[in-house]
GUSELUM-531478 format. One record per residue (C-alpha): residue number from 1; x, y, z. Coordinates in steps of 0.05 Angstrom, whole numbers. Layout:
<sites>
  seq    east   north      up
  NUM       X       Y       Z
...
</sites>
This chain:
<sites>
  seq    east   north      up
    1    1915    1648    2200
    2    1973    1667    2155
    3    1970    1723    2106
    4    2011    1720    2042
    5    2034    1766    1987
    6    2063    1739    1923
    7    2095    1785    1871
    8    2102    1741    1810
    9    2147    1767    1755
   10    2140    1705    1711
   11    2069    1699    1688
   12    2083    1629    1663
   13    2077    1606    1735
   14    2010    1640    1748
   15    1966    1581    1727
   16    2006    1533    1770
   17    2001    1578    1831
   18    1926    1591    1823
   19    1911    1517    1810
   20    1950    1499    1873
   21    1911    1548    1914
   22    1845    1521    1886
   23    1868    1449    1898
   24    1880    1468    1972
   25    1812    1504    1972
   26    1845    1571    1987
   27    1796    1617    1954
   28    1808    1678    1998
   29    1853    1707    1945
   30    1858    1770    1903
   31    1899    1773    1839
   32    1920    1840    1809
   33    1963    1860    1751
   34    2019    1908    1768
   35    2074    1950    1737
   36    2142    1953    1768
   37    2175    2019    1785
   38    2226    2017    1728
   39    2171    2011    1676
   40    2131    2068    1706
   41    2191    2114    1711
   42    2214    2098    1641
   43    2144    2113    1613
   44    2126    2174    1654
   45    2195    2204    1666
   46    2238    2193    1603
   47    2298    2221    1640
   48    2303    2153    1673
   49    2300    2114    1607
   50    2375    2119    1598
   51    2388    2094    1668
   52    2346    2032    1659
   53    2368    2016    1587
   54    2433    1987    1614
   55    2397    1942    1664
   56    2377    1874    1640
   57    2303    1873    1658
   58    2253    1829    1623
   59    2195    1838    1670
   60    2161    1906    1670
   61    2095    1876    1692
   62    2075    1824    1743
   63    2019    1794    1782
   64    2006    1810    1855
   65    1969    1756    1893
   66    1943    1770    1963
   67    1909    1719    2006
   68    1899    1682    2071
   69    1917    1611    2091
   70    1870    1588    2146
   71    1924    1544    2178
   72    1998    1531    2180
   73    1987    1464    2147
   74    1956    1497    2085
   75    2015    1545    2082
   76    2065    1488    2084
   77    2025    1446    2034
   78    2024    1504    1985
   79    2099    1513    1989
   80    2111    1439    1980
   81    2065    1432    1920
   82    2092    1492    1882
   83    2162    1465    1894
   84    2142    1399    1860
   85    2117    1441    1802
   86    2186    1472    1794
   87    2169    1540    1823
   88    2223    1569    1868
   89    2221    1641    1890
   90    2296    1634    1902
   91    2307    1630    1826
   92    2325    1697    1794
   93    2268    1734    1761
   94    2211    1692    1790
   95    2189    1742    1842
   96    2178    1734    1916
   97    2130    1710    1968
   98    2121    1740    2037
   99    2081    1705    2091
  100    2061    1734    2158
  101    2020    1715    2219
  102    1956    1755    2222
  103    1949    1791    2289
  104    1879    1812    2273
  105    1828    1791    2220
  106    1763    1829    2213
  107    1714    1803    2162
  108    1677    1741    2144
  109    1701    1684    2187
  110    1745    1634    2152
  111    1731    1563    2172
  112    1778    1503    2164
  113    1753    1450    2116
</sites>
């Protein structure tokens, strides 16, 4: 099994990512809204507002997607499909995806389809 974390800074890609996961029957996913550090510091500590005003930042909020791919093939299929939809985490401002092998998984057993 492969765990994944996606921090999506462009919410315009959210529907494509979620529909791709559903298409691959990857339903072991949690989606959360998040605030980035600059937005929190600017709001709660106005001292930092001047520091961030000079930085070109469009994305104060984002989506955090956590999930589990049951196999390497699902992981590779996901990356291939989102690429065909024009989503590249290498593009500036999109966000990032981290994938990692799960050493241990405790919970309801996930079964390959």
